[in-house]
C-alpha positions in Angstrom: -14.2 -66.6 -129.0 -12.6 -64.4 -131.7 -9.3 -64.8 -133.3 -8.0 -61.5 -131.3 -9.4 -63.1 -128.6 -7.6 -66.8 -128.5 -4.5 -64.9 -129.5 -4.2 -63.0 -126.1 -5.3 -65.9 -124.1 -1.7 -67.7 -125.3 -0.2 -64.3 -125.2 -1.4 -64.2 -121.1 -0.5 -68.3 -120.5 2.7 -67.3 -119.3 3.5 -63.8 -117.1 7.0 -63.0 -117.9 6.9 -60.1 -115.4 5.7 -62.3 -112.2 7.3 -61.9 -108.9 10.3 -63.4 -108.1 12.4 -63.1 -104.8 15.0 -60.1 -105.3 18.6 -60.9 -104.7 19.0 -64.6 -106.4 21.7 -65.0 -108.8 21.1 -65.9 -112.1 22.8 -69.2 -113.1 26.1 -68.8 -114.8 26.0 -71.5 -117.4 24.0 -71.0 -120.5 21.5 -74.2 -120.5 20.6 -74.1 -116.9 20.3 -70.5 -117.5 17.8 -71.0 -120.2 15.9 -73.8 -118.0 15.8 -71.3 -115.6 13.6 -68.9 -117.8 11.3 -71.4 -118.8 10.2 -72.4 -115.3 6.5 -70.4 -116.0 6.4 -71.8 -119.6 5.6 -75.9 -118.8 2.1 -75.6 -120.3 2.9 -73.9 -123.7 5.9 -75.6 -124.4 3.7 -79.2 -123.7 1.3 -77.3 -126.0 4.0 -76.6 -128.7 5.7 -79.8 -128.6 2.4 -81.6 -129.3 1.4 -79.8 -132.0 4.7 -79.7 -133.8 4.8 -83.4 -134.1 1.3 -82.6 -135.4 2.5 -80.2 -138.5 5.6 -82.8 -138.9 3.8 -85.7 -139.3 1.1 -84.0 -141.4 3.3 -82.8 -143.7 5.2 -86.4 -143.9 1.6 -87.6 -144.5 1.2 -85.2 -147.5 4.2 -86.5 -149.6 3.0 -89.9 -148.8 -0.1 -89.3 -150.0 1.3 -87.9 -153.0 2.9 -91.4 -153.6 -0.4 -93.2 -153.2 -2.2 -91.1 -155.8 0.8 -92.2 -157.8 -0.2 -95.9 -157.5 -3.6 -94.9 -157.9 -3.3 -92.7 -161.0 -0.9 -96.0 -163.0 -4.5 -97.6 -163.7 -5.0 -94.8 -165.7 -8.0 -92.8 -165.7 -10.9 -95.2 -166.4 -13.3 -95.1 -163.3 -10.7 -93.5 -161.2 -13.2 -90.9 -159.6 -15.8 -93.7 -159.3 -13.2 -95.8 -157.2 -11.4 -92.9 -155.5 -13.1 -90.0 -155.7 -14.6 -89.8 -152.6 -11.2 -90.3 -150.8 -9.5 -87.8 -152.6 -12.0 -85.4 -152.0 -11.7 -86.5 -148.0 -8.2 -86.0 -148.2 -8.3 -82.3 -150.1 -10.4 -81.5 -147.5 -8.3 -83.1 -144.4 -5.1 -81.4 -145.9 -6.5 -78.2 -146.6 -8.8 -77.3 -143.3 -6.3 -79.6 -140.7 -2.9 -78.7 -141.7 -3.1 -75.0 -141.8 -5.3 -75.1 -138.5 -2.5 -76.8 -136.5 0.1 -74.8 -138.5 -1.6 -71.7 -137.3 -2.0 -72.6 -133.8 1.7 -73.6 -133.6 2.7 -70.3 -134.8 0.7 -68.8 -132.4 2.3 -70.6 -129.5 5.5 -70.0 -130.7 5.2 -66.3 -131.9 2.4 -65.1 -129.4 2.9 -67.1 -126.7 6.7 -67.7 -126.5 8.4 -65.3 -128.2 6.4 -62.2 -127.1 6.9 -62.8 -123.5 10.7 -64.9 -123.7 12.5 -61.3 -124.8 11.0 -59.1 -122.2 11.2 -61.7 -119.1 14.7 -61.9 -119.8 15.9 -58.4 -120.1 13.6 -57.2 -117.3 15.2 -60.0 -115.1 18.8 -59.5 -116.2 18.2 -55.6 -115.5 16.5 -55.9 -112.6 19.2 -58.2 -110.8 21.7 -55.6 -112.4 20.0 -53.0 -110.6 20.8 -54.6 -107.4 24.6 -54.7 -107.9 26.7 -51.7 -105.9 27.6 -48.9 -107.6 31.4 -49.9 -108.0 30.3 -52.6 -110.2 29.2 -50.1 -112.5 32.1 -47.7 -112.1 34.4 -51.0 -113.3 32.4 -51.7 -116.6 31.2 -49.8 -119.8 27.7 -48.7 -119.2 27.2 -49.5 -123.0 28.5 -52.8 -122.6 26.7 -53.6 -119.6 23.9 -52.8 -121.2 24.6 -54.4 -124.7 25.2 -57.4 -122.6 21.2 -56.9 -121.1 19.6 -56.9 -124.9 21.7 -59.4 -126.2 20.9 -62.1 -123.8 17.1 -61.4 -124.4 17.2 -62.0 -128.0 19.7 -65.1 -127.7 17.3 -66.9 -125.0 14.0 -66.0 -127.2 15.6 -67.5 -130.8 17.0 -70.5 -128.9 13.8 -71.5 -127.5 12.1 -70.6 -130.6 14.4 -72.7 -132.8 14.4 -75.4 -130.4 10.4 -76.2 -131.1 10.0 -74.5 -134.6 13.2 -76.4 -136.3 14.6 -78.9 -134.3 11.1 -80.5 -132.5 9.3 -80.4 -136.0 12.8 -81.9 -138.2 13.3 -84.7 -135.4 9.5 -85.6 -135.3 9.3 -85.6 -138.8 12.7 -87.5 -139.5 11.0 -90.2 -137.0 8.3 -90.8 -138.8 9.9 -90.9 -142.0 12.1 -93.9 -141.0 8.6 -95.6 -139.3 6.6 -94.7 -142.7 10.3 -96.2 -145.2 10.4 -99.0 -142.7 6.8 -99.9 -143.4 7.9 -99.8 -147.1 10.9 -101.8 -146.8 13.7 -102.2 -144.2 16.6 -101.9 -146.8 15.0 -98.4 -147.7 14.7 -97.1 -144.1 18.3 -98.5 -143.1 20.8 -96.2 -145.4 19.0 -93.0 -144.4 19.4 -94.0 -140.7 22.9 -94.2 -141.1 22.8 -90.9 -143.1 20.7 -89.2 -140.4 22.9 -90.6 -137.6 25.8 -88.9 -139.6 24.4 -86.0 -140.1 23.8 -86.1 -136.4 27.5 -86.8 -135.3 28.8 -83.7 -137.4 26.4 -81.2 -136.1 27.4 -81.9 -132.6 31.3 -82.0 -133.6 31.5 -78.8 -135.8 28.6 -76.9 -133.9 30.7 -76.2 -130.2 33.8 -75.2 -132.6 31.1 -72.4 -133.8 29.9 -71.6 -130.0 33.4 -70.8 -129.3 34.2 -68.4 -131.7 31.0 -66.6 -131.5 31.3 -66.2 -127.6 34.6 -65.0 -128.2 33.0 -63.1 -131.2 30.6 -61.0 -129.1 33.5 -60.7 -126.2 34.8 -57.9 -128.8 31.5 -56.9 -129.8 30.7 -55.7 -126.3 33.8 -53.9 -125.9 33.1 -52.6 -129.1 30.1 -51.4 -128.4 31.3 -50.2 -124.9 34.2 -48.2 -126.3 32.1 -46.4 -129.0 29.0 -45.5 -125.7 31.8 -44.1 -124.0 33.3 -41.9 -126.7 29.6 -40.4 -127.5 28.7 -40.5 -124.0 31.7 -38.1 -123.4 32.0 -36.3 -126.5 32.5 -32.8 -125.5 35.7 -34.3 -123.8 37.0 -35.9 -127.1 36.3 -32.6 -128.9 38.3 -30.9 -126.1 41.6 -33.0 -125.2 41.3 -35.6 -128.0 42.5 -35.1 -131.4 40.2 -36.7 -134.7 43.5 -39.6 -135.3 43.7 -40.6 -131.6 40.0 -41.1 -131.1 39.6 -42.8 -134.5 43.0 -45.2 -134.0 41.2 -46.1 -130.5 38.3 -47.5 -132.0 39.9 -48.8 -134.8 42.1 -50.8 -132.9 39.0 -52.6 -131.5 37.0 -53.0 -134.9 40.2 -54.9 -136.2 40.2 -57.2 -133.4 36.4 -57.5 -134.3 36.8 -58.1 -137.7 39.2 -60.6 -137.2 37.0 -62.6 -134.8 34.4 -62.3 -136.9 36.4 -63.4 -139.9 36.7 -66.9 -138.5 33.1 -67.0 -138.1 32.6 -66.6 -141.5 35.2 -69.3 -142.4 33.3 -71.8 -140.4 29.8 -70.8 -142.0 32.0 -71.5 -145.2 33.1 -74.6 -144.8 29.4 -75.7 -143.2 28.4 -74.8 -146.5 30.6 -76.9 -148.5 30.1 -80.0 -146.0 26.6 -79.7 -146.4 26.7 -80.0 -150.2 28.2 -83.1 -149.4 26.0 -84.3 -147.1 22.7 -83.2 -149.1 23.7 -85.2 -152.1 25.3 -88.7 -150.1 20.9 -88.2 -148.5 19.7 -88.4 -152.6 21.8 -90.9 -153.3 21.3 -93.3 -150.2 17.5 -92.8 -150.6 16.9 -92.4 -154.4 19.8 -95.8 -155.2 17.7 -98.3 -152.8 14.6 -96.8 -154.0 15.3 -97.7 -157.5 17.1 -100.5 -156.9 13.9 -102.0 -155.1 11.1 -101.0 -157.5 13.3 -103.1 -160.1 13.0 -106.0 -158.1 9.3 -105.5 -157.5 9.4 -105.0 -153.9 8.1 -101.0 -154.1 5.6 -99.3 -156.2 6.1 -96.1 -158.6 3.9 -94.2 -156.0 6.2 -95.1 -153.3 9.6 -94.8 -155.0 8.0 -91.0 -155.6 7.4 -90.7 -151.9 10.7 -91.9 -150.7 12.0 -89.5 -153.2 10.4 -86.7 -152.1 11.1 -87.2 -148.6 14.5 -87.2 -149.4 13.9 -84.0 -151.3 12.7 -82.6 -148.2 15.2 -83.9 -146.0 17.6 -82.6 -148.2 16.3 -79.0 -148.0 16.1 -79.6 -144.4 19.0 -80.5 -143.3 20.2 -77.2 -144.3 18.4 -75.3 -142.7 19.1 -77.4 -139.5 22.7 -77.2 -139.6 22.2 -73.4 -140.0 19.6 -73.1 -136.7 22.4 -75.0 -135.4 25.2 -72.8 -135.6 22.5 -69.7 -135.2 21.6 -71.6 -131.7 24.9 -72.2 -130.9 25.9 -68.7 -131.3 23.7 -67.7 -128.9 24.5 -70.1 -126.6 27.8 -68.4 -127.0 26.2 -64.8 -126.7 25.0 -65.8 -123.5 28.0 -67.3 -121.9 29.3 -64.3 -122.7 26.8 -62.0 -121.0 26.5 -64.3 -118.0 29.8 -62.9 -117.3 28.1 -59.4 -116.0 24.9 -60.8 -115.2 25.2 -64.0 -113.4 27.3 -61.8 -111.0 26.4 -62.5 -107.4 24.8 -59.4 -105.2 27.5 -57.9 -102.9 25.3 -55.7 -101.1 21.6 -57.1 -100.3 19.1 -56.9 -97.9 18.7 -59.8 -94.8 15.4 -62.1 -95.6 12.8 -60.3 -94.2 14.4 -57.0 -93.4 12.1 -53.9 -91.5 12.5 -50.6 -93.4 14.1 -48.1 -91.4 12.2 -45.8 -89.3 13.7 -42.5 -88.5 12.4 -40.5 -85.6 15.1 -38.1 -84.2 18.0 -38.7 -87.4 21.2 -40.0 -85.1 23.9 -41.7 -86.7 26.4 -43.6 -84.7 29.7 -44.7 -86.5 31.0 -47.3 -84.6 34.5 -48.5 -84.9 33.9 -48.5 -88.9 36.8 -49.9 -91.3 36.9 -50.4 -94.9 39.9 -50.9 -96.9 37.8 -51.5 -100.5 39.9 -55.8 -99.5 42.8 -54.5 -99.2 45.5 -54.0 -96.4 45.4 -50.2 -96.1 43.6 -47.1 -97.3 39.4 -46.2 -97.0 38.2 -45.9 -93.4 40.5 -47.3 -90.0 38.4 -47.8 -86.9 36.2 -44.6 -87.4 33.5 -43.5 -84.8 31.5 -40.7 -84.7 28.1 -39.6 -83.5 26.2 -37.3 -85.1 22.9 -36.1 -83.2 19.8 -36.2 -84.8 19.1 -32.4 -86.0 23.1 -31.7 -85.9 24.5 -30.3 -88.8 27.7 -31.4 -89.9 30.9 -29.9 -91.8 33.4 -32.9 -93.0 36.7 -31.6 -94.6 39.7 -33.3 -95.3 42.1 -33.5 -98.2 41.5 -35.6 -101.3 41.7 -39.3 -99.9 41.1 -38.4 -96.7 38.0 -40.8 -96.6 35.1 -38.2 -96.3 33.1 -39.7 -99.8 34.1 -43.3 -98.1 32.2 -42.4 -95.1 29.3 -41.0 -97.0 29.3 -44.0 -99.3 29.0 -46.7 -96.1 26.3 -45.0 -94.7 24.1 -44.8 -98.0 25.3 -48.4 -98.1 26.8 -48.4 -101.6 29.3 -50.6 -99.9 29.4 -53.1 -97.0 31.0 -52.4 -94.3 34.6 -54.4 -93.5 34.3 -53.9 -89.8 32.5 -52.0 -87.6 28.7 -51.2 -87.9 26.2 -47.9 -88.5 23.7 -47.4 -87.0 20.3 -44.6 -87.8 18.1 -44.1 -84.5 19.8 -47.3 -83.1 18.6 -49.2 -86.5 21.9 -51.4 -87.8 21.6 -49.9 -91.3 22.6 -53.4 -92.4 19.9 -55.1 -91.1 17.2 -52.5 -92.8 15.7 -52.4 -96.4 18.0 -50.4 -98.5 15.3 -49.0 -100.4 13.6 -47.2 -97.0 17.7 -46.6 -96.1 18.1 -44.4 -98.8 14.7 -42.9 -99.0 15.6 -41.6 -95.6 18.8 -39.6 -97.2 18.6 -36.7 -99.6 22.1 -36.2 -101.5 22.8 -33.3 -103.7 26.3 -34.3 -105.6 29.0 -32.0 -106.6 28.6 -33.7 -110.1 24.4 -34.0 -110.3 23.7 -36.2 -113.5 20.1 -36.5 -114.2 18.0 -39.0 -115.7 17.4 -38.6 -119.7 13.8 -37.6 -119.0 11.9 -34.7 -118.7 12.3 -32.0 -116.1 9.3 -33.2 -114.4 10.4 -37.0 -114.2 13.4 -35.7 -112.9 12.2 -33.5 -109.6 9.4 -36.2 -109.1 12.1 -38.8 -108.9 12.8 -39.2 -105.6 9.0 -38.5 -104.4 6.4 -39.5 -107.0 3.5 -38.4 -104.9 4.3 -35.0 -104.8 1.4 -32.4 -106.4 2.3 -29.7 -109.3 2.1 -27.3 -106.7 4.7 -29.1 -104.6 7.2 -29.8 -107.2 7.0 -25.8 -108.3 7.5 -24.4 -105.3 11.2 -26.6 -104.7 11.9 -25.4 -108.2 11.4 -22.3 -106.8 13.4 -22.4 -103.9 15.8 -23.9 -106.2 16.0 -21.0 -108.0 15.4 -23.6 -111.2 11.6 -22.5 -111.9 12.5 -19.9 -114.5 15.2 -21.1 -116.7 13.1 -24.4 -116.3 10.1 -22.7 -118.0 12.2 -21.2 -120.9 13.0 -24.7 -121.8 12.7 -26.5 -124.9 14.0 -29.8 -126.5 14.2 -30.5 -130.0 10.7 -32.2 -130.0 8.9 -29.1 -128.8 8.3 -30.5 -125.3 8.8 -27.1 -123.3 9.2 -26.1 -119.8 8.7 -29.1 -116.9 8.1 -31.5 -119.9 11.3 -30.7 -121.9 13.7 -33.7 -121.6 17.3 -32.9 -120.7 19.3 -35.5 -122.6 21.7 -37.7 -121.1 22.8 -37.3 -117.2 21.2 -33.6 -118.5 23.7 -32.6 -120.8 21.7 -30.0 -122.7 21.9 -28.0 -119.6 24.7 -26.0 -117.7 25.9 -27.1 -115.0 24.7 -24.7 -112.5 21.2 -25.8 -114.0 22.0 -29.2 -113.6 23.0 -28.7 -110.2 19.8 -26.3 -109.4 17.4 -28.8 -110.3 19.3 -31.6 -108.6 18.6 -29.2 -105.9 15.4 -28.6 -106.1 14.5 -32.9 -106.4 16.3 -32.9 -103.0 13.9 -30.2 -101.6 11.0 -31.6 -102.9 12.1 -35.2 -101.5 12.5 -33.6 -98.0 14.3 -36.5 -96.3 15.2 -35.9 -92.4 18.7 -36.7 -93.6 20.9 -34.4 -95.8 23.6 -35.1 -97.5 25.9 -32.7 -99.4 28.5 -33.3 -101.6 29.8 -29.7 -102.7 26.2 -28.7 -103.7 26.7 -25.3 -104.6 29.8 -25.6 -106.0 28.5 -25.3 -109.9 27.0 -21.8 -109.4 27.8 -18.4 -109.5 28.3 -16.5 -106.1 25.2 -14.8 -107.0 22.9 -17.4 -107.5 25.0 -19.8 -104.5 23.8 -17.1 -102.3 20.3 -17.2 -102.7 20.4 -21.1 -102.9 22.4 -21.1 -99.6 19.6 -19.5 -97.8 17.5 -22.1 -99.3 19.4 -24.8 -98.2 19.7 -23.3 -94.8 15.8 -23.2 -94.6 16.2 -27.1 -95.7 18.4 -28.2 -93.4 16.0 -26.6 -90.2 15.0 -30.3 -88.1 17.2 -32.6 -90.6 20.6 -33.9 -89.7 23.2 -32.9 -92.2 26.2 -33.9 -93.4 27.9 -31.4 -95.6 31.5 -32.2 -97.2 33.2 -29.2 -98.6 36.5 -27.7 -100.0 35.4 -24.4 -99.6 35.4 -23.8 -96.3 32.8 -20.9 -96.0 30.3 -22.6 -96.8 30.6 -24.8 -93.9 31.8 -22.4 -91.1 28.4 -21.8 -89.2 27.6 -25.7 -89.0 27.1 -26.7 -85.8 30.1 -29.2 -85.7 33.1 -29.7 -87.9 34.8 -33.0 -88.9 38.5 -32.8 -89.8 39.5 -36.3 -91.5 43.0 -37.6 -92.7 44.1 -40.9 -93.5 41.2 -42.4 -92.9 40.7 -41.5 -89.5 38.7 -38.6 -87.7 41.4 -35.8 -86.7 39.8 -33.0 -84.9 36.1 -32.5 -84.4 35.2 -29.1 -83.1 33.2 -26.0 -83.8 34.5 -23.5 -86.4 35.9 -21.2 -83.7 36.8 -24.2 -81.5 38.8 -25.7 -84.7 40.7 -22.1 -85.0 41.4 -21.5 -81.8 43.2 -25.2 -81.5 45.6 -23.8 -84.3 45.4 -27.8 -85.5 44.9 -29.1 -89.2 41.6 -26.5 -89.8 43.4 -23.6 -88.5 46.1 -24.6 -91.3 43.0 -25.3 -93.8 42.0 -22.2 -93.1 44.7 -20.2 -93.2 45.9 -21.3 -96.3 42.6 -21.3 -98.1 42.5 -19.5 -101.9 39.2 -18.0 -102.2 37.3 -19.6 -99.7 38.9 -23.3 -101.1 40.9 -26.2 -99.4 43.2 -26.1 -101.9 44.6 -29.6 -103.1 48.3 -29.2 -102.9 47.6 -28.8 -98.9 50.0 -30.5 -97.2 49.2 -32.2 -93.8 
């Protein structure tokens, strides 16, 4: 077996992307979260523990044999090679081959088996769980902070596990083996070292938690800093238009000042730690070398044993500072984990029931039965809404801002769970079917259709990955997008459908983004269509052409169209008027005008075809 294939086998021992049940909330405590991540690493951790112990013993054995050589050399060079040459050569070969091989395999286990897999595993599981959160979860926080927490916890867990074996396990094995070896020389040599080790461990476990708390507070502010900076960059046009430079700088500076204070506390702890370690290391040398010299002078130890004891003390001297630093670093990681888990270890509120079936759409009938949703409050939202939309019917939804139009659509899409009542599609309660199949049956175009920072092709195929090139281009042509897409070129020279559109599609105009979003929905060809001001970002000429495409796309589909421009929904089969979370009118355009109610008032008060936001109803 070659080295590469051996390393590959170690890398493949755990499966970082193994399938796990969806919707399971990760443990909120850092240690429990870390242990949960180690479930598939049992075999590799056992090997790492055995080899880590072997590395520590071999290192101590090297020191011990150096002391033995001193004793052998004390008798002079005469006859040395004749009496001890074979032993020395065997020891040299043993340490030359066995020690590097053991370290190499142990390093492969730690770097290739654990580190290679652990970081992407933690980030994947955290990201997968976050994707299952409802839309309002992301609307309530900075995208930069959420992504920062997902990225940070991956490194924190990976490095904590790595340090656990590469530092603490090996150091512990070395310390125990040292005590055993010194005990074999003379118990009076081992006793002071045991006392020193106990005091060192006590200091570490007392001091390190303060570092964890300081690290957690620092990382909270650090995530807020990332959130504010990303927020400024993501909305740079708004920043340029409405905020003067000093105001935006002050917004970032205030959080950076807090970050400096939190980081300063961490640095103070580190400075204290360095001073304390200097005292501990000096004490370690005295507590080993002093008794060793005294025992030598009384004839209880040989010169070689004294040399070995001094070498062990020197090795512990260098090791303790390293261990202290690694301990603080580990506690820092636990602080990072605790801070990150505030977002990651959150129970999903909109989940599929166990073994939920796929939604099967035949006619596309939507039935809303006494639905109420007040967003956890006593009022607002929807209040006992009853509505039946027959399959293939086109319905316009109108009303002033806050009337409940978007709330109703969001509940149909199951972006939130209903507080009371139920919604059925073709007789199937949407709370009992898989969410992906529910949303797969609904095509939606919103007023502000953001795009993924990927190619135009990737954006178009997002809702229908199996579509052919011809189908994709046909949908783009229907949406009047094909011609301008061919003229696109991004900074890396990618053209046409391969050009990347920038974050949220910022490299395109509002009308271009809207047309690509329309093409995406046309390509998806879902049986239910939701249009939320779908043509509001288009000029009149393009809107007229696309409206014809939409009319064609709506054939045979159940359609819900939200509009303030009432002329765009006047030809719908029905128009539903909402006010204060209730349906107050229901009928055709002509019928509602004849009634002389709210819809008639909206129509008469329009300016340029829009429902005025100042309309008093």
